[in-house]
Biopython code that builds the backbone (N, CA, C, O; Angstrom):
import numpy as np
from Bio.PDB.StructureBuilder import StructureBuilder

atoms = [
    (1, "UNK", "N", (-21.325, 3.349, -48.314)),
    (1, "UNK", "CA", (-20.823, 1.995, -48.451)),
    (1, "UNK", "C", (-19.386, 2.036, -48.967)),
    (1, "UNK", "O", (-19.091, 2.733, -49.939)),
    (2, "UNK", "N", (-18.514, 1.306, -48.331)),
    (2, "UNK", "CA", (-17.115, 1.238, -48.757)),
    (2, "UNK", "C", (-17.002, 0.362, -49.990)),
    (2, "UNK", "O", (-17.405, -0.801, -49.982)),
    (3, "UNK", "N", (-16.456, 0.928, -51.038)),
    (3, "UNK", "CA", (-16.282, 0.206, -52.295)),
    (3, "UNK", "C", (-14.839, -0.250, -52.426)),
    (3, "UNK", "O", (-13.930, 0.363, -51.867)),
    (4, "UNK", "N", (-14.637, -1.329, -53.167)),
    (4, "UNK", "CA", (-13.279, -1.836, -53.382)),
    (4, "UNK", "C", (-12.680, -1.190, -54.631)),
    (4, "UNK", "O", (-13.378, -0.520, -55.393)),
    (5, "UNK", "N", (-11.406, -1.397, -54.822)),
    (5, "UNK", "CA", (-10.722, -0.907, -56.017)),
    (5, "UNK", "C", (-10.653, -1.995, -57.076)),
    (5, "UNK", "O", (-9.652, -2.128, -57.781)),
    (6, "UNK", "N", (-11.705, -2.758, -57.178)),
    (6, "UNK", "CA", (-11.813, -3.832, -58.168)),
    (6, "UNK", "C", (-12.518, -3.280, -59.407)),
    (6, "UNK", "O", (-13.655, -2.817, -59.327)),
    (7, "UNK", "N", (-11.837, -3.333, -60.548)),
    (7, "UNK", "CA", (-12.419, -2.792, -61.780)),
    (7, "UNK", "C", (-13.691, -3.524, -62.182)),
    (7, "UNK", "O", (-14.564, -2.931, -62.816)),
    (8, "UNK", "N", (-13.814, -4.805, -61.824)),
    (8, "UNK", "CA", (-15.040, -5.534, -62.139)),
    (8, "UNK", "C", (-16.234, -4.943, -61.390)),
    (8, "UNK", "O", (-17.343, -4.895, -61.923)),
    (9, "UNK", "N", (-16.006, -4.496, -60.163)),
    (9, "UNK", "CA", (-17.068, -3.855, -59.391)),
    (9, "UNK", "C", (-17.493, -2.547, -60.053)),
    (9, "UNK", "O", (-18.681, -2.228, -60.101)),
    (10, "UNK", "N", (-16.522, -1.795, -60.562)),
    (10, "UNK", "CA", (-16.833, -0.541, -61.252)),
    (10, "UNK", "C", (-17.640, -0.826, -62.518)),
    (10, "UNK", "O", (-18.628, -0.144, -62.790)),
    (11, "UNK", "N", (-17.227, -1.820, -63.284)),
    (11, "UNK", "CA", (-17.932, -2.158, -64.513)),
    (11, "UNK", "C", (-19.372, -2.567, -64.218)),
    (11, "UNK", "O", (-20.291, -2.158, -64.927)),
    (12, "UNK", "N", (-19.570, -3.369, -63.180)),
    (12, "UNK", "CA", (-20.917, -3.773, -62.785)),
    (12, "UNK", "C", (-21.738, -2.554, -62.357)),
    (12, "UNK", "O", (-22.916, -2.447, -62.698)),
    (13, "UNK", "N", (-21.118, -1.638, -61.609)),
    (13, "UNK", "CA", (-21.771, -0.411, -61.163)),
    (13, "UNK", "C", (-22.236, 0.417, -62.367)),
    (13, "UNK", "O", (-23.365, 0.907, -62.391)),
    (14, "UNK", "N", (-21.363, 0.568, -63.359)),
    (14, "UNK", "CA", (-21.709, 1.336, -64.559)),
    (14, "UNK", "C", (-22.861, 0.660, -65.299)),
    (14, "UNK", "O", (-23.838, 1.313, -65.665)),
    (15, "UNK", "N", (-22.743, -0.638, -65.514)),
    (15, "UNK", "CA", (-23.774, -1.372, -66.249)),
    (15, "UNK", "C", (-25.127, -1.370, -65.540)),
    (15, "UNK", "O", (-26.166, -1.498, -66.188)),
    (16, "UNK", "N", (-25.121, -1.225, -64.220)),
    (16, "UNK", "CA", (-26.361, -1.161, -63.448)),
    (16, "UNK", "C", (-26.912, 0.257, -63.331)),
    (16, "UNK", "O", (-27.849, 0.500, -62.571)),
    (17, "UNK", "N", (-26.333, 1.193, -64.082)),
    (17, "UNK", "CA", (-26.856, 2.559, -64.112)),
    (17, "UNK", "C", (-26.323, 3.488, -63.048)),
    (17, "UNK", "O", (-26.924, 4.530, -62.786)),
    (18, "UNK", "N", (-25.198, 3.137, -62.420)),
    (18, "UNK", "CA", (-24.602, 4.018, -61.415)),
    (18, "UNK", "C", (-24.137, 5.329, -62.023)),
    (18, "UNK", "O", (-23.778, 5.388, -63.199)),
    (19, "UNK", "N", (-24.146, 6.379, -61.214)),
    (19, "UNK", "CA", (-23.723, 7.698, -61.695)),
    (19, "UNK", "C", (-22.219, 7.728, -61.925)),
    (19, "UNK", "O", (-21.439, 7.198, -61.134)),
    (20, "UNK", "N", (-21.829, 8.365, -63.036)),
    (20, "UNK", "CA", (-20.418, 8.497, -63.388)),
    (20, "UNK", "C", (-20.129, 9.948, -63.730)),
    (20, "UNK", "O", (-20.953, 10.649, -64.315)),
    (21, "UNK", "N", (-18.931, 10.376, -63.346)),
    (21, "UNK", "CA", (-18.503, 11.751, -63.574)),
    (21, "UNK", "C", (-17.112, 11.753, -64.211)),
    (21, "UNK", "O", (-16.324, 10.826, -64.024)),
    (22, "UNK", "N", (-16.830, 12.825, -64.973)),
    (22, "UNK", "CA", (-15.533, 13.010, -65.615)),
    (22, "UNK", "C", (-14.953, 14.330, -65.125)),
    (22, "UNK", "O", (-15.667, 15.323, -64.977)),
    (23, "UNK", "N", (-13.649, 14.324, -64.877)),
    (23, "UNK", "CA", (-12.947, 15.540, -64.476)),
    (23, "UNK", "C", (-11.598, 15.560, -65.176)),
    (23, "UNK", "O", (-10.913, 14.539, -65.245)),
    (24, "UNK", "N", (-11.215, 16.720, -65.694)),
    (24, "UNK", "CA", (-9.910, 16.870, -66.325)),
    (24, "UNK", "C", (-9.066, 17.774, -65.447)),
    (24, "UNK", "O", (-9.225, 18.995, -65.464)),
    (25, "UNK", "N", (-8.168, 17.172, -64.679)),
    (25, "UNK", "CA", (-7.267, 17.949, -63.838)),
    (25, "UNK", "C", (-7.577, 17.802, -62.360)),
    (25, "UNK", "O", (-8.406, 16.990, -61.949)),
    (26, "UNK", "N", (-6.893, 18.605, -61.585)),
    (26, "UNK", "CA", (-6.985, 18.553, -60.123)),
    (26, "UNK", "C", (-8.098, 19.464, -59.624)),
    (26, "UNK", "O", (-8.182, 20.631, -60.006)),
    (27, "UNK", "N", (-8.939, 18.921, -58.776)),
    (27, "UNK", "CA", (-10.058, 19.685, -58.239)),
    (27, "UNK", "C", (-9.626, 20.918, -57.462)),
    (27, "UNK", "O", (-10.256, 21.971, -57.568)),
    (28, "UNK", "N", (-8.562, 20.797, -56.685)),
    (28, "UNK", "CA", (-8.126, 21.952, -55.888)),
    (28, "UNK", "C", (-7.539, 23.058, -56.757)),
    (28, "UNK", "O", (-7.316, 24.171, -56.282)),
    (29, "UNK", "N", (-7.291, 22.757, -58.018)),
    (29, "UNK", "CA", (-6.822, 23.786, -58.958)),
    (29, "UNK", "C", (-7.956, 24.299, -59.843)),
    (29, "UNK", "O", (-7.720, 25.047, -60.791)),
    (30, "UNK", "N", (-9.168, 23.898, -59.533)),
    (30, "UNK", "CA", (-10.318, 24.451, -60.237)),
    (30, "UNK", "C", (-11.015, 23.520, -61.216)),
    (30, "UNK", "O", (-12.032, 23.898, -61.797)),
    (31, "UNK", "N", (-10.495, 22.313, -61.415)),
    (31, "UNK", "CA", (-11.161, 21.381, -62.315)),
    (31, "UNK", "C", (-12.507, 20.972, -61.708)),
    (31, "UNK", "O", (-12.606, 20.737, -60.503)),
    (32, "UNK", "N", (-13.524, 20.890, -62.539)),
    (32, "UNK", "CA", (-14.848, 20.529, -62.059)),
    (32, "UNK", "C", (-15.299, 19.205, -62.661)),
    (32, "UNK", "O", (-14.857, 18.812, -63.741)),
    (33, "UNK", "N", (-16.178, 18.533, -61.950)),
    (33, "UNK", "CA", (-16.732, 17.264, -62.402)),
    (33, "UNK", "C", (-17.970, 17.540, -63.236)),
    (33, "UNK", "O", (-18.706, 18.493, -62.980)),
    (34, "UNK", "N", (-18.194, 16.694, -64.237)),
    (34, "UNK", "CA", (-19.459, 16.749, -64.962)),
    (34, "UNK", "C", (-19.951, 15.330, -65.144)),
    (34, "UNK", "O", (-19.171, 14.409, -65.387)),
    (35, "UNK", "N", (-21.251, 15.169, -65.022)),
    (35, "UNK", "CA", (-21.820, 13.836, -65.153)),
    (35, "UNK", "C", (-21.733, 13.381, -66.607)),
    (35, "UNK", "O", (-21.932, 14.171, -67.529)),
    (36, "UNK", "N", (-21.434, 12.095, -66.798)),
    (36, "UNK", "CA", (-21.348, 11.525, -68.140)),
    (36, "UNK", "C", (-22.340, 10.366, -68.257)),
    (36, "UNK", "O", (-22.815, 9.824, -67.259)),
    (37, "UNK", "N", (-22.632, 10.010, -69.488)),
    (37, "UNK", "CA", (-23.579, 8.931, -69.743)),
    (37, "UNK", "C", (-22.922, 7.576, -69.513)),
    (37, "UNK", "O", (-21.700, 7.457, -69.431)),
    (38, "UNK", "N", (-23.759, 6.577, -69.413)),
    (38, "UNK", "CA", (-23.278, 5.203, -69.293)),
    (38, "UNK", "C", (-22.409, 4.842, -70.489)),
    (38, "UNK", "O", (-21.355, 4.229, -70.323)),
    (39, "UNK", "N", (-22.838, 5.214, -71.691)),
    (39, "UNK", "CA", (-22.066, 4.904, -72.892)),
    (39, "UNK", "C", (-20.687, 5.551, -72.870)),
    (39, "UNK", "O", (-19.700, 4.920, -73.247)),
    (40, "UNK", "N", (-20.612, 6.807, -72.429)),
    (40, "UNK", "CA", (-19.327, 7.495, -72.346)),
    (40, "UNK", "C", (-18.446, 6.833, -71.290)),
    (40, "UNK", "O", (-17.244, 6.672, -71.500)),
    (41, "UNK", "N", (-19.032, 6.451, -70.157)),
    (41, "UNK", "CA", (-18.268, 5.777, -69.099)),
    (41, "UNK", "C", (-17.700, 4.454, -69.608)),
    (41, "UNK", "O", (-16.546, 4.128, -69.330)),
    (42, "UNK", "N", (-18.498, 3.695, -70.346)),
    (42, "UNK", "CA", (-18.022, 2.418, -70.894)),
    (42, "UNK", "C", (-16.921, 2.634, -71.930)),
    (42, "UNK", "O", (-16.023, 1.804, -72.067)),
    (43, "UNK", "N", (-16.990, 3.745, -72.656)),
    (43, "UNK", "CA", (-15.948, 4.084, -73.632)),
    (43, "UNK", "C", (-14.629, 4.419, -72.924)),
    (43, "UNK", "O", (-13.562, 3.994, -73.370)),
    (44, "UNK", "N", (-14.698, 5.171, -71.835)),
    (44, "UNK", "CA", (-13.499, 5.578, -71.094)),
    (44, "UNK", "C", (-12.904, 4.443, -70.259)),
    (44, "UNK", "O", (-11.690, 4.385, -70.059)),
    (45, "UNK", "N", (-13.743, 3.562, -69.784)),
    (45, "UNK", "CA", (-13.383, 2.551, -68.791)),
    (45, "UNK", "C", (-12.087, 1.784, -69.059)),
    (45, "UNK", "O", (-11.285, 1.652, -68.134)),
    (46, "UNK", "N", (-11.830, 1.268, -70.270)),
    (46, "UNK", "CA", (-10.641, 0.422, -70.462)),
    (46, "UNK", "C", (-9.299, 1.071, -70.119)),
    (46, "UNK", "O", (-8.387, 0.377, -69.669)),
    (47, "UNK", "N", (-9.156, 2.372, -70.318)),
    (47, "UNK", "CA", (-7.833, 2.967, -70.064)),
    (47, "UNK", "C", (-7.686, 3.574, -68.671)),
    (47, "UNK", "O", (-6.632, 4.127, -68.355)),
    (48, "UNK", "N", (-8.710, 3.484, -67.840)),
    (48, "UNK", "CA", (-8.660, 4.043, -66.489)),
    (48, "UNK", "C", (-8.429, 2.944, -65.464)),
    (48, "UNK", "O", (-8.858, 1.806, -65.653)),
    (49, "UNK", "N", (-7.736, 3.301, -64.358)),
    (49, "UNK", "CA", (-7.502, 2.346, -63.278)),
    (49, "UNK", "C", (-7.348, 3.110, -61.964)),
    (49, "UNK", "O", (-7.178, 4.329, -61.953)),
    (50, "UNK", "N", (-7.412, 2.367, -60.862)),
    (50, "UNK", "CA", (-7.212, 2.966, -59.547)),
    (50, "UNK", "C", (-5.719, 3.173, -59.318)),
    (50, "UNK", "O", (-4.891, 2.415, -59.824)),
    (51, "UNK", "N", (-5.388, 4.195, -58.560)),
    (51, "UNK", "CA", (-3.990, 4.449, -58.236)),
    (51, "UNK", "C", (-3.447, 5.629, -59.009)),
    (51, "UNK", "O", (-4.192, 6.502, -59.453)),
    (52, "UNK", "N", (-2.137, 5.639, -59.160)),
    (52, "UNK", "CA", (-1.481, 6.767, -59.813)),
    (52, "UNK", "C", (-1.466, 6.586, -61.315)),
    (52, "UNK", "O", (-1.541, 5.468, -61.825)),
    (53, "UNK", "N", (-1.368, 7.704, -62.015)),
    (53, "UNK", "CA", (-1.307, 7.681, -63.465)),
    (53, "UNK", "C", (-2.089, 8.849, -64.044)),
    (53, "UNK", "O", (-2.629, 9.676, -63.309)),
    (54, "UNK", "N", (-2.142, 8.906, -65.362)),
    (54, "UNK", "CA", (-2.843, 9.997, -66.030)),
    (54, "UNK", "C", (-4.333, 9.732, -66.158)),
    (54, "UNK", "O", (-5.101, 10.655, -66.430)),
    (55, "UNK", "N", (-4.755, 8.485, -65.967)),
    (55, "UNK", "CA", (-6.168, 8.114, -66.101)),
    (55, "UNK", "C", (-6.595, 7.347, -64.852)),
    (55, "UNK", "O", (-6.427, 6.130, -64.770)),
    (56, "UNK", "N", (-7.150, 8.074, -63.879)),
    (56, "UNK", "CA", (-7.475, 7.479, -62.586)),
    (56, "UNK", "C", (-8.967, 7.302, -62.381)),
    (56, "UNK", "O", (-9.773, 8.158, -62.748)),
    (57, "UNK", "N", (-9.313, 6.173, -61.788)),
    (57, "UNK", "CA", (-10.672, 5.905, -61.325)),
    (57, "UNK", "C", (-10.727, 6.189, -59.841)),
    (57, "UNK", "O", (-9.738, 6.003, -59.132)),
    (58, "UNK", "N", (-11.878, 6.640, -59.365)),
    (58, "UNK", "CA", (-12.044, 6.850, -57.934)),
    (58, "UNK", "C", (-13.515, 6.750, -57.589)),
    (58, "UNK", "O", (-14.378, 7.125, -58.383)),
    (59, "UNK", "N", (-13.794, 6.242, -56.403)),
    (59, "UNK", "CA", (-15.156, 6.256, -55.872)),
    (59, "UNK", "C", (-15.351, 7.577, -55.155)),
    (59, "UNK", "O", (-14.500, 7.990, -54.368)),
    (60, "UNK", "N", (-16.469, 8.245, -55.421)),
    (60, "UNK", "CA", (-16.798, 9.496, -54.750)),
    (60, "UNK", "C", (-18.237, 9.403, -54.249)),
    (60, "UNK", "O", (-18.970, 8.485, -54.618)),
    (61, "UNK", "N", (-18.630, 10.341, -53.421)),
    (61, "UNK", "CA", (-20.005, 10.430, -52.952)),
    (61, "UNK", "C", (-20.573, 11.766, -53.408)),
    (61, "UNK", "O", (-20.018, 12.823, -53.110)),
    (62, "UNK", "N", (-21.678, 11.709, -54.127)),
    (62, "UNK", "CA", (-22.364, 12.909, -54.610)),
    (62, "UNK", "C", (-23.804, 12.839, -54.112)),
    (62, "UNK", "O", (-24.510, 11.870, -54.393)),
    (63, "UNK", "N", (-24.240, 13.845, -53.384)),
    (63, "UNK", "CA", (-25.597, 13.877, -52.833)),
    (63, "UNK", "C", (-25.933, 12.600, -52.070)),
    (63, "UNK", "O", (-27.054, 12.099, -52.159)),
    (64, "UNK", "N", (-24.971, 12.076, -51.326)),
    (64, "UNK", "CA", (-25.183, 10.904, -50.502)),
    (64, "UNK", "C", (-25.165, 9.577, -51.249)),
    (64, "UNK", "O", (-25.422, 8.533, -50.649)),
    (65, "UNK", "N", (-24.867, 9.596, -52.542)),
    (65, "UNK", "CA", (-24.844, 8.375, -53.350)),
    (65, "UNK", "C", (-23.431, 8.103, -53.866)),
    (65, "UNK", "O", (-22.678, 9.029, -54.168)),
    (66, "UNK", "N", (-23.084, 6.814, -53.961)),
    (66, "UNK", "CA", (-21.809, 6.440, -54.567)),
    (66, "UNK", "C", (-21.811, 6.795, -56.043)),
    (66, "UNK", "O", (-22.843, 6.729, -56.712)),
    (67, "UNK", "N", (-20.653, 7.168, -56.535)),
    (67, "UNK", "CA", (-20.475, 7.472, -57.952)),
    (67, "UNK", "C", (-19.030, 7.147, -58.321)),
    (67, "UNK", "O", (-18.164, 7.029, -57.455)),
    (68, "UNK", "N", (-18.791, 7.006, -59.609)),
    (68, "UNK", "CA", (-17.443, 6.748, -60.112)),
    (68, "UNK", "C", (-16.940, 8.024, -60.772)),
    (68, "UNK", "O", (-17.654, 8.666, -61.542)),
    (69, "UNK", "N", (-15.699, 8.379, -60.456)),
    (69, "UNK", "CA", (-15.065, 9.536, -61.067)),
    (69, "UNK", "C", (-13.955, 9.068, -61.990)),
    (69, "UNK", "O", (-13.046, 8.352, -61.571)),
    (70, "UNK", "N", (-14.034, 9.476, -63.245)),
    (70, "UNK", "CA", (-12.968, 9.281, -64.216)),
    (70, "UNK", "C", (-12.190, 10.587, -64.225)),
    (70, "UNK", "O", (-12.695, 11.609, -64.692)),
    (71, "UNK", "N", (-10.966, 10.562, -63.715)),
    (71, "UNK", "CA", (-10.172, 11.778, -63.617)),
    (71, "UNK", "C", (-8.957, 11.662, -64.529)),
    (71, "UNK", "O", (-8.115, 10.780, -64.359)),
    (72, "UNK", "N", (-8.885, 12.567, -65.495)),
    (72, "UNK", "CA", (-7.768, 12.583, -66.447)),
    (72, "UNK", "C", (-6.828, 13.721, -66.068)),
    (72, "UNK", "O", (-7.255, 14.849, -65.823)),
    (73, "UNK", "N", (-5.541, 13.398, -66.027)),
    (73, "UNK", "CA", (-4.523, 14.388, -65.676)),
    (73, "UNK", "C", (-3.616, 14.660, -66.870)),
    (73, "UNK", "O", (-3.522, 13.853, -67.795)),
    (74, "UNK", "N", (-2.957, 15.799, -66.831)),
    (74, "UNK", "CA", (-1.957, 16.124, -67.852)),
    (74, "UNK", "C", (-0.613, 16.335, -67.166)),
    (74, "UNK", "O", (-0.524, 16.325, -65.939)),
    (75, "UNK", "N", (0.410, 16.521, -67.953)),
    (75, "UNK", "CA", (1.734, 16.777, -67.372)),
    (75, "UNK", "C", (1.733, 18.044, -66.531)),
    (75, "UNK", "O", (2.483, 18.132, -65.559)),
    (76, "UNK", "N", (0.909, 19.027, -66.881)),
    (76, "UNK", "CA", (0.835, 20.260, -66.104)),
    (76, "UNK", "C", (0.347, 20.038, -64.687)),
    (76, "UNK", "O", (0.634, 20.842, -63.800)),
    (77, "UNK", "N", (-0.396, 18.943, -64.460)),
    (77, "UNK", "CA", (-0.885, 18.643, -63.118)),
    (77, "UNK", "C", (0.217, 18.132, -62.201)),
    (77, "UNK", "O", (0.011, 18.026, -60.992)),
    (78, "UNK", "N", (1.373, 17.818, -62.751)),
    (78, "UNK", "CA", (2.480, 17.326, -61.948)),
    (78, "UNK", "C", (3.241, 18.444, -61.248)),
    (78, "UNK", "O", (4.026, 18.178, -60.337)),
    (79, "UNK", "N", (3.022, 19.678, -61.655)),
    (79, "UNK", "CA", (3.775, 20.814, -61.100)),
    (79, "UNK", "C", (3.040, 21.488, -59.989)),
    (79, "UNK", "O", (3.539, 22.458, -59.418)),
]
sb = StructureBuilder()
sb.init_structure("model")
sb.init_model(0)
sb.init_chain("A")
sb.init_seg("    ")
for serial, (resi, resn, name, xyz) in enumerate(atoms, 1):
    if name == "N":
        sb.init_residue(resn, " ", resi, " ")
    sb.init_atom(name, np.array(xyz, "f"), 0.0, 1.0, " ", f" {name:<3s}", serial, name[0])
structure = sb.get_structure()
């Protein structure tokens, strides 16, 4: 299912028990995703957004299911 980049949709997804993952850095450089709890996702949610920046939200598919990825970047990821 195609999801929008509306933060309200993400918040509703989290509150309804949707799977959430956290990643620190770029996947192609070896960063891995780990599943996080609903409480942790709600804690991270306010500073994350879709698009560019150090705190990015993204919709991903894991095992055929939609999930939210909280991806945190550092200055080292810019090189």
